MARRO-107856 format. One record per residue (C-alpha): x, y, z. Coordinates in steps of 0.25 Angstrom, whole numbers, padded with zeros to 4 digits, always signed. Layout:
MARRO-107856
XYZ ...
//
This chain:
MARRO-107856
+0259+0789-0396 +0270+0796-0406 +0272+0812-0402 +0282+0819-0411 +0290+0832-0406 +0290+0843-0417 +0306+0848-0418 +0301+0863-0420 +0293+0860-0407 +0302+0857-0399 +0312+0869-0403 +0301+0879-0398 +0301+0871-0386 +0286+0874-0385 +0275+0871-0374 +0270+0862-0386 +0284+0854-0386 +0285+0853-0371 +0270+0847-0371 +0275+0837-0382 +0286+0833-0376 +0279+0830-0363 +0270+0822-0370 +0281+0816-0375 +0288+0811-0364 +0275+0806-0358 +0273+0798-0370 +0286+0793-0368 +0285+0789-0354 +0273+0782-0356 +0278+0775-0368 +0291+0771-0359 +0280+0765-0348 +0272+0757-0358 +0284+0751-0365 +0290+0746-0352 +0277+0741-0348 +0277+0733-0360 +0291+0728-0360 +0287+0724-0346 +0275+0715-0352 +0282+0710-0362 +0294+0705-0352 +0280+0699-0343 +0276+0693-0356 +0289+0685-0359 +0292+0679-0346 +0277+0674-0347 +0278+0668-0359 +0292+0662-0357 +0284+0658-0343 +0272+0652-0352 +0283+0646-0361 +0290+0638-0351 +0276+0634-0344 +0270+0628-0359 +0286+0622-0360 +0280+0613-0348 +0268+0611-0354 +0275+0607-0366 +0283+0598-0359 +0271+0592-0352 +0265+0587-0365 +0278+0582-0370 +0279+0573-0356 +0265+0569-0358 +0267+0564-0373 +0279+0557-0367 +0270+0550-0357 +0259+0546-0368 +0271+0539-0378 +0261+0527-0376 +0251+0536-0384 +0258+0539-0399 +0246+0549-0401 +0247+0558-0387 +0262+0557-0388 +0264+0562-0402 +0252+0573-0400 +0257+0578-0387 +0272+0578-0394 +0268+0586-0405 +0258+0597-0396 +0270+0599-0386 +0279+0601-0399 +0271+0611-0404 +0270+0618-0391 +0284+0618-0390 +0284+0626-0403 +0274+0636-0397 +0282+0639-0385 +0294+0642-0394 +0286+0651-0400 +0281+0658-0388 +0296+0660-0385 +0300+0667-0397 +0287+0675-0397 +0292+0679-0383 +0307+0681-0386 +0301+0691-0398 +0292+0698-0386 +0305+0701-0381 +0313+0706-0391 +0302+0716-0396 +0294+0719-0385 +0303+0719-0374 +0318+0723-0382 +0312+0732-0391 +0304+0740-0382 +0314+0740-0370 +0325+0746-0380 +0315+0755-0384 +0311+0760-0371 +0328+0759-0368 +0333+0767-0380 +0323+0776-0383 +0314+0781-0374 +0331+0779-0364 +0334+0791-0376 +0321+0800-0374 +0322+0802-0361 +0336+0806-0360 +0332+0816-0370 +0322+0821-0363 +0332+0823-0351 +0341+0832-0360 +0329+0840-0364 +0323+0839-0351 +0336+0847-0346 +0338+0856-0358 +0324+0861-0356 +0326+0865-0342 +0340+0873-0345 +0334+0880-0357 +0322+0884-0346 +0334+0889-0338 +0341+0896-0349 +0329+0902-0352 +0326+0908-0339 +0340+0912-0336 +0341+0920-0350 +0329+0927-0347 +0332+0931-0332 +0346+0937-0338 +0346+0952-0334 +0346+0963-0344 +0358+0971-0339 +0368+0958-0337 +0371+0955-0351 +0380+0944-0346 +0369+0936-0341 +0360+0939-0352 +0371+0932-0362 +0374+0921-0352 +0358+0917-0352 +0356+0920-0368 +0367+0910-0370 +0364+0900-0361 +0349+0900-0367 +0353+0899-0382 +0362+0886-0378 +0351+0880-0371 +0342+0882-0380 +0351+0877-0391 +0354+0864-0382 +0338+0863-0380 +0336+0864-0395 +0345+0851-0398 +0341+0843-0384 +0326+0845-0389 +0327+0842-0403 +0333+0830-0398 +0322+0827-0389 +0312+0829-0399 +0319+0819-0409 +0320+0808-0397 +0305+0810-0395 +0304+0809-0410 +0312+0796-0411 +0305+0790-0398 +0291+0792-0405 +0295+0785-0417 +0303+0774-0413 +0292+0771-0401 +0283+0767-0413 +0293+0759-0420 +0298+0751-0408 +0283+0750-0402 +0280+0743-0414 +0291+0736-0419 +0291+0728-0407 +0277+0726-0404 +0277+0720-0420 +0288+0712-0417 +0280+0706-0405 +0266+0704-0415 +0274+0697-0426 +0280+0688-0415 +0268+0684-0410 +0263+0682-0425 +0275+0675-0427 +0271+0665-0415 +0257+0663-0419 +0262+0658-0434 +0272+0649-0427 +0261+0645-0418 +0250+0643-0429 +0260+0635-0438 +0263+0627-0427 +0250+0622-0424 +0247+0621-0439 +0256+0610-0440 +0248+0603-0427 +0234+0606-0431 +0235+0592-0439 +0237+0587-0427 +0229+0592-0419 +0218+0589-0429 +0222+0574-0430 +0221+0573-0414 +0207+0580-0414 +0203+0570-0423 +0206+0559-0415 +0202+0565-0402 +0186+0561-0406 +0192+0546-0408 +0199+0547-0394 +0186+0551-0389 +0178+0539-0393 +0189+0529-0389 +0191+0536-0377 +0174+0534-0375 +0176+0520-0379 +0187+0517-0370 +0180+0523-0357 +0167+0515-0361 +0176+0503-0362 +0183+0507-0349 +0169+0508-0342 +0164+0496-0346 +0174+0488-0342 +0174+0495-0329 +0159+0493-0327 +0162+0477-0331 +0173+0477-0320 +0164+0484-0311 +0154+0473-0313 +0163+0462-0309 +0169+0470-0298 +0153+0470-0294 +0153+0455-0296 +0166+0453-0287 +0160+0460-0276 +0146+0453-0277 +0155+0439-0277 +0164+0444-0266 +0177+0443-0273 +0186+0452-0276 +0194+0450-0288 +0196+0440-0297 +0208+0430-0296 +0213+0420-0307 +0224+0411-0306 +0230+0411-0320 +0243+0402-0322 +0245+0407-0336 +0243+0421-0333 +0251+0430-0346 +0260+0439-0335 +0262+0428-0326 +0256+0431-0313 +0244+0418-0311 +0236+0429-0299 +0237+0441-0295 +0230+0449-0283 +0231+0459-0271 +0235+0453-0257 +0238+0456-0245 +0253+0451-0240 +0256+0451-0226 +0270+0456-0224 +0282+0448-0217 +0286+0460-0207 +0283+0460-0192 +0270+0468-0194 +0265+0458-0205 +0258+0468-0213 +0247+0466-0225 +0250+0472-0236 +0243+0473-0250 +0251+0468-0263 +0248+0462-0277 +0252+0446-0276 +0251+0439-0288 +0256+0424-0293 +0266+0423-0305 +0278+0415-0309 +0274+0406-0298 +0277+0416-0289 +0268+0424-0278 +0271+0440-0279 +0266+0452-0274 +0268+0466-0277 +0264+0480-0270 +0265+0488-0283 +0264+0484-0297 +0277+0489-0301 +0284+0482-0289 +0292+0470-0290 +0284+0458-0285 +0289+0452-0273 +0288+0437-0274 +0282+0430-0260 +0283+0416-0266 +0295+0414-0276 +0289+0400-0280 +0275+0395-0278 +0279+0381-0278 +0286+0383-0264 +0274+0389-0258 +0261+0386-0252 +0248+0395-0249 +0239+0393-0236 +0227+0401-0231 +0230+0410-0218 +0218+0410-0206 +0227+0411-0194 +0228+0427-0197 +0219+0438-0193 +0218+0443-0209 +0208+0435-0218 +0210+0428-0232 +0226+0426-0230 +0233+0416-0237 +0249+0412-0235 +0259+0409-0245 +0271+0400-0240 +0284+0398-0246 +0296+0391-0241 +0304+0405-0238 +0290+0412-0233 +0276+0415-0230 +0266+0426-0237 +0254+0429-0230 +0244+0435-0239 +0229+0440-0239 +0217+0442-0249 +0205+0450-0249 +0196+0438-0249 +0193+0424-0245 +0195+0421-0261 +0204+0429-0265 +0213+0422-0253 +0208+0407-0259 +0210+0413-0274 +0226+0418-0270 +0229+0403-0263 +0224+0396-0273 +0232+0404-0285 +0244+0400-0276 +0241+0387-0276 +0239+0385-0290 +0252+0392-0294 +0259+0383-0285 +0252+0373-0292 +0256+0379-0305 +0269+0382-0301 +0272+0367-0299 +0267+0361-0311 +0275+0372-0320 +0287+0368-0314 +0284+0352-0316 +0279+0356-0332 +0286+0370-0337 +0277+0365-0351 +0262+0367-0344 +0256+0376-0338 +0244+0375-0328 +0234+0378-0336 +0222+0383-0327 +0216+0394-0322 +0211+0394-0308 +0201+0407-0304 +0199+0409-0289 +0189+0419-0289 +0174+0416-0284 +0167+0422-0297 +0173+0428-0311 +0170+0441-0313 +0168+0440-0327 +0156+0433-0326 +0149+0448-0323 +0147+0451-0336 +0144+0465-0341 +0137+0476-0334 +0125+0477-0341 +0123+0490-0350 +0110+0495-0350 +0112+0508-0358 +0111+0508-0372 +0126+0509-0378 +0135+0506-0390 +0129+0503-0404 +0115+0502-0396 +0113+0515-0395 +0121+0521-0407 +0110+0512-0416 +0099+0518-0407 +0104+0532-0411 +0109+0531-0424 +0094+0526-0427 +0089+0539-0426 +0088+0545-0440 +0098+0557-0441 +0108+0549-0431 +0116+0543-0442 +0125+0554-0443 +0131+0566-0434 +0121+0576-0432 +0129+0586-0435 +0140+0584-0447 +0134+0572-0450 +0144+0561-0448 +0138+0547-0451 +0137+0537-0439 +0139+0545-0426 +0144+0539-0414 +0141+0550-0404 +0126+0557-0399 +0125+0571-0392 +0114+0564-0380 +0107+0578-0377 +0106+0581-0392 +0102+0568-0398 +0113+0568-0408 +0121+0559-0415 +0135+0564-0417 +0148+0560-0425 +0162+0560-0416 +0167+0574-0419 +0153+0580-0418 +0152+0574-0404 +0166+0579-0399 +0161+0593-0404 +0148+0592-0396 +0155+0587-0384 +0164+0601-0384 +0150+0608-0386 +0147+0602-0370 +0137+0595-0364 +0128+0606-0363 +0127+0605-0379 +0128+0591-0382 +0132+0579-0374 +0139+0568-0383 +0138+0552-0381 +0143+0541-0389 +0132+0533-0396 +0142+0521-0395 +0152+0522-0383 +0141+0527-0373 +0130+0522-0365 +0116+0527-0368 +0106+0527-0358 +0092+0523-0367 +0086+0537-0363 +0096+0543-0369 +0096+0535-0382 +0083+0537-0383 +0086+0553-0383 +0094+0551-0393 +0084+0543-0401 +0072+0555-0399 +0083+0566-0404 +0092+0563-0417 +0101+0571-0426 +0090+0574-0434 +0080+0580-0424 +0093+0587-0417 +0096+0594-0432 +0081+0599-0433 +0084+0607-0423 +0098+0611-0421 +0100+0612-0437 +0087+0619-0440 +0093+0631-0446 +0106+0626-0450 +0103+0624-0466 +0096+0640-0464 +0108+0645-0459 +0117+0640-0470 +0125+0632-0460 +0131+0619-0465 +0131+0606-0457 +0145+0599-0454 +0148+0587-0463 +0158+0574-0458 +0171+0577-0459 +0170+0594-0455 +0181+0599-0448 +0179+0600-0433 +0178+0613-0431 +0166+0614-0441 +0157+0604-0435 +0161+0608-0422 +0155+0623-0426 +0142+0617-0432 +0140+0610-0419 +0141+0622-0411 +0133+0631-0418 +0123+0618-0420 +0120+0616-0405 +0129+0628-0396 +0124+0639-0404 +0112+0633-0409 +0113+0641-0422 +0104+0630-0432 +0094+0629-0422 +0079+0635-0426 +0074+0645-0415 +0059+0644-0415 +0050+0654-0417 +0040+0659-0404 +0029+0653-0412 +0034+0641-0415 +0041+0638-0401 +0027+0641-0395 +0021+0630-0405 +0032+0621-0400 +0029+0622-0386 +0014+0621-0387 +0015+0608-0397 +0024+0601-0388 +0015+0606-0375 +0004+0600-0380 +0001+0587-0374 -0008+0581-0387 +0005+0584-0396 +0014+0577-0385 +0005+0564-0387 +0004+0565-0400 +0020+0568-0404 +0021+0556-0394 +0010+0547-0401 +0018+0549-0415 +0029+0538-0413 +0020+0530-0401 +0013+0517-0404 -0001+0518-0400 -0003+0518-0386 -0001+0504-0379 -0012+0500-0369 -0008+0502-0353 -0001+0491-0348 -0007+0482-0339 -0004+0484-0326 +0008+0474-0319 +0008+0471-0305 +0023+0474-0298 +0031+0465-0292 +0025+0458-0279 +0011+0452-0275 +0001+0463-0278 -0013+0465-0278 -0019+0474-0287 -0032+0482-0286 -0040+0483-0299 -0046+0496-0299 -0036+0505-0290 -0024+0501-0298 -0016+0500-0286 -0008+0486-0283 -0006+0484-0268 +0007+0475-0268 +0011+0463-0257 +0017+0472-0248 +0004+0483-0247 +0010+0495-0256 +0002+0500-0267 +0006+0502-0279 +0002+0510-0292 +0000+0503-0304 +0000+0510-0319 -0013+0508-0326 -0010+0518-0338 +0005+0516-0344 +0013+0530-0338 +0022+0540-0345 +0034+0535-0336 +0046+0535-0344 +0041+0539-0356 +0050+0541-0368 +0051+0548-0381 +0058+0536-0388 +0053+0524-0380 +0038+0530-0381 +0035+0516-0391 +0036+0509-0378 +0028+0519-0368 +0015+0529-0371 +0016+0543-0372 +0014+0551-0359 -0002+0553-0357 -0007+0568-0358 -0008+0577-0346 -0024+0575-0346 -0023+0560-0346 -0013+0560-0333 -0019+0553-0321 -0024+0566-0310 -0015+0563-0301 -0003+0566-0308 +0006+0574-0300 +0008+0582-0313 +0000+0593-0318 -0005+0590-0333 +0004+0596-0344 +0000+0607-0348 +0003+0618-0359 +0003+0633-0355 +0005+0644-0364 +0019+0648-0359 +0023+0662-0357 +0035+0662-0367 +0039+0651-0377 +0053+0645-0377 +0061+0633-0379 +0062+0630-0364 +0046+0627-0365 +0048+0619-0378 +0058+0610-0370 +0049+0610-0360 +0038+0606-0367 +0045+0596-0376 +0050+0589-0363 +0035+0587-0361 +0031+0583-0374 +0043+0572-0375 +0050+0579-0388 +0064+0579-0388 +0067+0586-0402 +0057+0597-0397 +0066+0597-0384 +0079+0597-0391 +0074+0608-0400 +0071+0616-0388 +0084+0613-0383 +0090+0618-0395 +0082+0632-0393 +0088+0634-0382 +0080+0629-0372 +0083+0626-0358 +0082+0612-0354 +0080+0615-0340 +0070+0626-0343 +0059+0629-0334 +0044+0631-0335 +0040+0643-0326 +0025+0642-0329 +0025+0626-0327 +0030+0623-0312 +0045+0626-0318 +0045+0613-0324 +0057+0608-0333 +0058+0602-0346 +0064+0589-0339 +0050+0588-0330 +0042+0590-0344 +0049+0578-0348 +0046+0569-0337 +0032+0574-0338 +0032+0571-0351 +0037+0556-0348 +0048+0554-0357 +0062+0550-0352 +0068+0553-0364 +0065+0566-0364 +0070+0568-0350 +0084+0562-0355 +0085+0573-0366 +0083+0582-0355 +0093+0578-0347 +0104+0576-0358 +0102+0591-0360 +0106+0595-0346 +0092+0595-0341 +0091+0598-0324 +0086+0583-0319 +0084+0590-0304 +0077+0604-0310 +0064+0605-0301 +0050+0610-0306 +0041+0621-0297 +0037+0609-0286 +0050+0606-0286 +0049+0592-0296 +0059+0589-0304 +0060+0578-0315 +0065+0567-0305 +0050+0572-0298 +0041+0573-0309 +0047+0559-0316 +0042+0552-0304 +0031+0557-0301 +0027+0554-0316 +0031+0540-0312 +0041+0541-0324 +0051+0532-0320 +0061+0530-0330 +0061+0546-0330 +0066+0545-0316 +0077+0535-0317 +0082+0545-0328 +0082+0556-0319 +0090+0550-0308 +0100+0545-0317 +0101+0559-0322 +0103+0564-0306 +0090+0569-0303 +0088+0572-0287 +0078+0563-0281 +0079+0570-0267 +0073+0582-0274 +0059+0586-0268 +0047+0594-0274 +0040+0604-0265 +0033+0592-0260 +0045+0587-0255 +0043+0575-0262 +0055+0569-0269 +0054+0559-0282 +0056+0548-0272 +0044+0552-0264 +0035+0554-0277 +0039+0539-0281 +0036+0532-0268 +0023+0540-0267 +0020+0534-0280 +0024+0520-0278 +0033+0521-0290 +0044+0510-0286 +0052+0511-0299 +0054+0527-0296 +0056+0525-0281 +0068+0514-0286 +0074+0523-0295 +0074+0535-0284 +0077+0526-0274 +0090+0519-0280 +0096+0533-0286 +0095+0536-0271 +0102+0525-0266 +0112+0526-0278 +0115+0541-0274 +0117+0538-0259 +0127+0526-0264 +0135+0537-0271 +0134+0545-0260 +0139+0535-0251 +0151+0529-0260 +0155+0544-0259 +0159+0553-0272 +0166+0545-0280 +0156+0533-0280 +0152+0526-0293 +0139+0531-0300 +0131+0521-0292 +0127+0507-0291 +0124+0496-0303 +0112+0494-0296 +0106+0508-0296 +0112+0510-0311 +0105+0497-0316 +0092+0499-0310 +0093+0514-0316 +0096+0507-0330 +0084+0497-0330 +0073+0509-0328 +0082+0517-0339 +0079+0506-0348 +0064+0503-0344 +0061+0519-0346 +0068+0519-0359 +0063+0507-0365 +0053+0501-0357 +0046+0511-0350 +0032+0504-0347 +0040+0495-0337 +0039+0509-0331 +0026+0514-0330 +0019+0507-0318 +0017+0518-0309 +0006+0531-0308 +0012+0544-0308 +0014+0549-0293 +0001+0557-0287 +0007+0564-0275 -0008+0567-0272 -0010+0553-0270 -0009+0548-0255 
//
């Protein structure tokens, strides 16, 4: 604060003046303390800034080194070099900023403290001294006796001189105070203003620098989407090559052949044959070492490492012979003998030993022929492998992929253009939303997180049949009716192809994250929707609208093996004495919405067998209607659009109906009999192991109802087959009691595969091929030909 001292008041030396002086002195003392602290903080900031610049320089040098290492990739090298130059410029700007801070804050304020405040302190010392002298003169003058004239005169003269000196000193002191107060304001504001202008210049320079860099950054951003596509395609190619090589390796193991060796005298690199062999050293210990041998240029050589210069074992194969060695302890040994030395070698198998012996013999013959006729080469290839791996063929790809998946999804009305921006010919999809996307919108959907959107390529990725049916049940039209219901009402513009990325990104976030355009139903509308979905008659009619007439029950077929069928009991006695249940009516096993043309709709609860373990699905008036309840009944009614609408309204995918044995939508989807409904819920993060009030999860219910396709789906999605209900029954126990061989097979295979993975350790593969092939067969059967799985009645826990 600024305190002005009046000159007239100082001459009076009144208490007010003294109080003002005391206030000024305290203020100046505090000012000095604050300025010292600010200067020290400024020094610390400058030191930290210099350390930051030093670390930043090292980082930029690291970028330059990475650019130099990437000389073979022009895009990376040029981009990183430009980025490094720009960051170096920013370091220079930072250095200028810190220099300006040192001049404006440190130097200027330090000068103010050392000069002006020091002068104030010196003036204060003089003032305090003359004040004391004045007080002494006043006391001495007052004490002078009346009768001693010379003492009175002396005291009066001293007082007069002291007062005169006090006036000069106090006026100078007050002048110094007022000057300090005025200069204080200007010095502090000038230093801070200079510091702020330095920041302004710094940020202007940075803005100009990155404005020049922005076109390159935008160009790279535009290329990234294509880079993502190329990387995904390359990954897919590598995975296919990996599968092919893995199959070849499996065939080699099956044929007991460790590798494929081919003697080729016309090889481009001059190496007729190569591979690993053990070589016995010529030292006294006769140690064996594994080396890489090759036959090249009529010589037998070996290497320890690729960069090592090859060591020649035989300089001229025409002068050597090769023979088996059966007189030593090791197996599969052979010896190459030259006039000067011999070399003992060991192959991994007998077939490899024969291959190398034959290759050396062929090389000897070739060397003689080449010597006799330089213009003619031996046009012959001798393969020493017992079986060619090329005959193995490709692994059969059961899931749909490539153009087939693309054609099926784009055939849905509205799917030929991107769901969010309208770009034609989309090649990407969001599998949990059931929509198609262009490459730009797919990148934005990825950035939202998998809890909002799971993106997959329609051409590069493999599509399981149940997931493809989910896409065919929804589509852009159905989803936009939900997520864009209020868009026109709110006056929001939908992006068009070619719009800036940030505009499209803002629209997509408003649409799917904020759900700004979703129309919230009224309480009455929600009640009507839930009641409509819960009515069995409505469910049946909805399913029948797009179904052909109900086919007659298929003729029961006997299972493999000799058996005698009882005509009246419907129970078949197999040759081994076991009893198997025969289906006398088509069950709802693995019924899906999209494949309803191949299977009849689920029967009404009133037509279920009395012995069914699941009580009839009865609608009770709930205490409260909610979007979770809509999802609950929509899952039972097999209506994916209504389920998607409930999720858009904020329904919890694992919502628990406390009024109905704590069942959740996934269990209702099982009771509804739809494989596609279950897959849709699982793709939207439904918990496959969540249990109801009696401890039964979705896998329990699917097993009890004999839904083989759903059991297969849940096992693939990580269902815990060891979970027990309150009766201590696991899904396997239930399947065995129901004599459901298909489900028993699936459960036992899954358990065996899990035990194999645990035995192989944490880095084992995802499972053996037999397990995967069987599950793929059941998956395709459940999605495309569910009647083949309709062979068993439902489980009855009360049956003996």
